[in-house]
N, C-alpha and C positions, 0 to 999 in steps of 0.2 A: 476439507473446508466446509462442505455442505453440512456434515453432521455437527461440526463445531458451530457453524452459523445457526443451525436449528436449535442447539442447546442454548445459545445466547438469546435467541428469540423467545424461547420458552422461559428462561430465567429472568430476562430483562427486556420484555418486548418493546417498551418505549425507547430505551437506549439503543437497542439494535436497529429498530426501525429508523430512528434519526440518523444513525451512521450509514445505513443502507441508502436512505434517501439522499443524504449529502454526497455519498459516493457517486450515485447516479448523476446528480447535478454537476459535480465538480470534476469527476475523474473518468466516467464511463465513455467519454468521447475518445479517449486514448487507451484505456485499460479495460480488459474483461476480467471477470472473476469466476466465470463458469468453467467447470472442468473441461479441458480439451478445446476450449474456444481459442481461435487463433489470436496471436498478438496483433495489436494495432500499432499506432505510433509509439505506444509504450507496451511493456511486457504484460502478459496475463498475470494477475495477482492472486489467483486461486492458490490456497495453501501457503500464503506468504508467511504465516506465523511459524511454519515448520521448516523454512528454508533460509539460506543466507542471502546476503546482498548479491545481486546479479544471478539469482538462482533459477531463472527460467532458461532451460537448456537450449531453446530454439530462438531466443531473442538476441539481437546484436546490440550489446551494451556498449556504452562509452568506455574508453580506457580507464576513466576515473572509477566507474563502478566495477569494472573487471579487477582493478587493483584492490578494491574493497573486498571482493570475493576471495582473491588470492591471500589477503591478510586475515581471512577467516571472520570477517565482520558479519553480524547477523542483524536482522530487523527485529525491533521491538517497538512498542508504542512511542517511546521517547524519540527514537531515531527516525521513525516515520513522521512524527510531528515536526522535527527539525528539518527533515528533507522537504516536506510540503511547504514549510515557511520560507526556505531559501535553499533550493537544490544545489546551487553552486557553492554555497558556504559549507554545506554538509559534505559534498563531494565535488571539490573544485574541478571544473572541466566536464561535469556531467551534462548530458544532452537534454535533460528534462526542462521543458519550458512550456508554459509559464509555471510559476509556483502555484501551489494549491490555494485554498481559500485564504482570504486576506486576514482573517482573525483567528485567534487561538481556539475558540470553542468548536467551530466546525472541523478544524484540523484534528482536534482531540477526538471528536465523535467518529470521524473517518478512521483514524488510527486504531481506536478501540474496536471498531467494527472489523477492520481487516485482521487484527490480531485475535479476534474472537473473545474480547473482554467485554463483559456486560456492564460494568459500572465501576 
């Protein structure tokens, strides 16, 4: 994730900076993105683009997210945006609370940042 994040910063510094800033503002109280950082109230999201739903091996996920993993679901920017908008609609019974940012633009920037997309 670090190398991917660095490539995003080099290719699209303003977009990556916005996503990183919004992640820190809205998500970092529960989620880490640093390699090896312990999980908090939410799982570590480092490397999210390369793993499936409920892909942090040390985090205790809700049965809803475990079922998503068992079904082979993977994260992409669209599924992250939907999850941040309404976690319980995306995965009924998930334990994520509260939802992410209230409007679509910051959710999109965070999703693109986490997925390593520059623009």
